[in-house]
N, C-alpha and C positions, 0 to 999 in steps of 0.2 A: 434290456428294457423287457419288463414283464407284462404281459397280455393281461386284459381285463376281461370281464365277461362280455364287456359292450364290445371289445375288440374281434371277438371270435364270429366267423362267419359273416364280416364286413368286408365286401371285396367291391372295389369300384367297377361300375357296369362297363366303362371306358377303358379299363386296363388293357385289352387286347385289339382296339379299334385301330391304333395306328400303327402298331404290330402287322396287325393283316392286311392292311392296305400298303405297306411295304413290302410283304411278302407277296402279294398280288404283282405289285409294280416289278419286282426283280423277276416274277414268273412271264410277264408281259414283254418284259426286255429279252428274257431267253427265246420267247416264241419268235420274236422279229430275228434273233440270231440265227435258228434254226429253219425259219422260212429262206433267208436270204442263201443259205448253205445247201438249202433242198433237202434237209433232214428231217423227213416228214415222220419217221419213226419217234424221234425225240421230239418233234412239235405236238406229236399226238399225247404223249406221256406229260408233255408240261401243261397241255389243256387238262388232262385227267388231275394234275396238281391244282389248277385253278378251280376247277370243279370241286375238289375236297375241301378248299380254301371257302368256298361261298356254299356250299352245302347246307350248313348250319341257317344261315341266313335264308334259304330255299324253304327249309324245313318251317322255319316261323312265318313264311309268307302266306299271304291270303292265297295266292295262285300255286301252291306246292304242286300238286298233282297235275297240273298244266307244264309247268315247269320240268317236272321229272319224266312226263311222257316226251316232252320236246327233246331233253337231253338223251332218251333213251332211244328215240328215233337217230338223232344224229349219231349216236354212237354206232346203231346198226348199221347206215349210210356208210360210215367210214369203214367199217369190218366188209361190207359189201364190195368196196370198190374194185373195179376190173382193172383199172390201169392208174399210172401216176398223175394222169390229169385229172380223173375223177376222183383220186384221193386228195388230191390238193383243194378240189372244190369243195368236198364235203368236209375237211378239215377247216377251210375257210367260213364254212357254214357254222360249225361247232365254235370257232373263234367268235364269230360274230355274235353268237347267241351269249357266250358266257360273258362277253363284253355288256350287253345288254341286262343279265342278271346280276352283275357286278353294279350297273345303275340301279337296278331295282333296290339292291340291298344298301344303297347310300355309301358305296364304297368307292365311287368315282367323284366325275366332275359334279359340280352343284352348279344348275341352270338357274338364271334368274333373266327378267326383262331388261334390255337397255334403259328403259324408262325408269326403273325402279332406282330409288335415290342411292340405294347400297352399291349400285354399278360403280365400278371406278373406272 
């Protein structure tokens, strides 16, 4: 099939949304496995992967400076952890932060009131 001038540069704005959500889901599953195994190094690496998946959404957000600052602070806290217990709690804080970022990006659950007619 031959491209016409109308076809060039036409890309769906939703072409990657489902794949992004799928990649995030896979990463969250890996995080849970690493937590259960006590593999904090791999948990940290997977949280970095999640950040990379969400960073374009952060860049487009109204709170990008705040979100970048928060992420950098959490990463510093992880690097400064003095023992496994401290590392665990610092990783957990970043884990929770990234879940919030995912919500802000609209790549997580959708919340509605139970009173809404669309609620099943």
